[in-house]
N, C-alpha and C positions, 0 to 999 in steps of 0.2 A: 350349529345349526343340523350338520346331516342327519346326527343323532335324533333332533326332534322332528323329521322327513321319515327318518326311516321307523324309530318305536314310536311315536305318540302319531305317526301318521297326518302330519300338519303339510301347508302348504309351505313353498319355500318364504313367500312373505311371513305368514305366520310365525314359523320356524325363527326367523331376524328380528321380528317383532318379540316375541319371548325373550330371545338371548340378552335384546336390545336392554328391555325393561330392568331384566332381572339383573345386568350386572351394572344398571343405574340404581337399583335397588328403592325403584319403583312400585312393579308388582299389581298391576293393578287390579288381578284377579281371573281378567276376562278368558283369558289362554294359561291354562294350567296340565300340570303333567296327570297323565289316570294311569299308566303303568308303571312297573314297580323299578324294569329300566329305566322310566322315562323319572321318574323320584330322582335314582340314584345320578343320574345326568345332569340331571338338576342340582342336586347338592356338588357336582363338579363342576358345573357354571360357578356358581355362589362363589364359591371356596378361590378359585382358578381365578376367573372372571370379574372377581370386588380388586384380588389384592393385584393385577395386573392395570384393571383403572388408576387404583389408587399407586401405584409405581408409575406411571403416563402423565399425569396428575403432577407427583414430583417432581419427574425428570425434565416435562414441561417446565417446569417454574424457577429449577437450576440455569436451565439453558436460558431463559429471559435472565438472569440475575449474570448468567456471566455473559452473554450478548453487553448488556450495559457496562459490566465491569471493563469489557475486553471495547469496547466504546471510549469510555472516559480513559485507558491506556493508552490509547492512539491518538485521542486529543493530544495528550501531554508529550505523546513520541515528535506527533507535527512540532508542537510549540521545541521541540531540542533543534526538531528539523529546520524550524525557520532560526533559531542560532547562530546555525553552521552555516544557512546558507548569509546571512549577516554578515557574519566574522572570516568566513572561507569562500564560499560556493560560489558565490555572484563574483568576486573578483577572479576566482579560477574560473568560470566560464565566459567573463569579458576577455581573459587571457587567453584561453584555446581558442577560442571561436575567431578572433583576429587573426589564428594561425592555422587557422581550417581551410585550408583550399577550395575545400566545396559547400562551405556554410554558405553561399548565396542561394544555395536548395534548400534551403530552411531555414532562413532566416524569416522569409514570405512569410513561411504559417506558425512563426511561434511569437510573433507581433502580435500577446494575450491582450484582450482588450474585455473591457465590460460590459460588452455585449454578447461576448462566447456565451455556446450552449454546450451542454454533454455532448455534442454529436462534433464542432470544433475540436474539442481536446482529443475526443476519440482520432478523429481525422488527420492530428499533429502527430500524436502518437503514433498510427502508421507512415508514416511519415517518414519519422526518426528510425523505426525499425530497419528501415531499406536503407540507412544514411549510414555509409563507413566509418566518418569522422575520424582520418587517419593523418594524426599531425607528425610533422618532419621535427623532433628535438633540436637539431639547428638552428630553427628558424625562432627558436625563443631563447629568453634571455636566461638561461638554467640558472645562475648567478643569483639572478635577482630574487625568481622561482624559489631558491633552494630559501635564501633570508626569508623570503615571506612563510615559508611551508614551516619554517626551525621557529618564527616566531609565533605560532599557533600549533606548536609541540604540546603544550600544557595545557591547553585548551580542547584539542585532541582525544587526549588521553584522557581527559574528564570525562567525554565523553561516554567511553568506552565501560565507565566506571556505573552507568544507569540499566541495571538491569532492562529495562523495556526494548534497549537496542537492538537485542536478539530476536524480538518479535516481530521485527522488519525486516524482510525480506528484500527490498531494495536499497535501502539506507546502511545497512550492514555491510552490503560487498563494496560500496561507494565509501565508505568510510577506512576500509580496512587500505582499500586499494589508494585511498589520499594518503594514506599513514606510509604507507610502501615507499610510495613515489617519496615522499619525505626523507624517510631512509635513505634510500637509495641514492638521493641528491646529498644527504648530510654524509652519508660513507666516503664521497673520492677524495681527493685532496685538494685537486684542483677539476675545474665545470671547463676547461679550454682544451683544444685540440687531443680528444681522447680519439680512440680507435672507433672509422668507420663504425664496426659490429656492436660497440657500447653505446653509441649514438643512435644505434636500429633499437639497442635494448632499451634506452630510456625514451623513443618515441614510442616504443610499445607501451609502456608504462604511462604517459601521459594518454596516448590516446584509449586507454582501459579505462580510467578516472574521467577523461572528459564524454566518451560512451554511456558510461553509469551517469555520471553527473547531469547531461539533457533531460533525460526521460526523467528521473526524479528533480528536477528544480520544474518540469512540465508538469510531475504531479501536485506537488506544496501548489504551485501557481489554482490548479485545480481546488486544491482545499482548503487555500483562502477565500476564492472566489466565491465560493457556498459559504462559510462560515465567518470570515473575518472579512468584510466589505471593506476595512478604516486600512488593514496590511497589505488588502489585493491594491488599494492605490499607491501605496506607496510600491509595493513589487512593479507594480505595471511602467511607473516612473522612473528604475531603475534599473529596466528588461537591457540586460547584456546583449539581445540579439537585434534590439531597436536601435536602429542607429539614430533617431530622433529621438528619443528617450531623454528628457530631464525632468529631475527632481523637481525642478521651481514650478509649482501649480499658476498655469496661465487661464485667462478665460477661452473659453472657445466659442470661435464665432457662429451664429446660427443661418 
């Protein structure tokens, strides 16, 4: 454009118009270079501009294909996350939330319903960010927890074999934290009469899992509500934070 303005004495609008119709290979012929420098400049515009235009179109197409493939991978990954909550996550949430001394602060905002909007999920996520969620391991039946996690060890190992796991920034650390907790518990010969320092260490491991588990569960609930209403219905009826939740479907009185 600057070259056309300087060498061809075109107005800014005419210069822009000329560059666009030249790169687009339209070339109406109503504006054309009259000087030698202008003609050389036009040759440069054609060679460089058309190449850039084709490259831009190819890049845009690649991005569209990549976004589509990423969407498919994320849907598949959310299926894996759903299996995790069915086999492990929901039970852990029910156990840990019952031993969270500050659980009442978040229960009210985690009773998800089919009337929830994007704003409701965002509001709940904001509340979770301010929630400490510290659990004393001495209040948990560690032996029962160890038996449960050991029975799910092969299942959790199979999740690590899925290459799509590493694409999820939230679920991968959660799975690692759960697996680490299982290893910590199974590595001890006994889980009774441990030193206070060891109970504090296990409290940190449990609190880490709990802190990662709750927001991931909320994100999964949001995904179900948007994409799978029938799965969302069951998830609402098994909500570990809803004291009135029941898997049995009952008629609602109006």
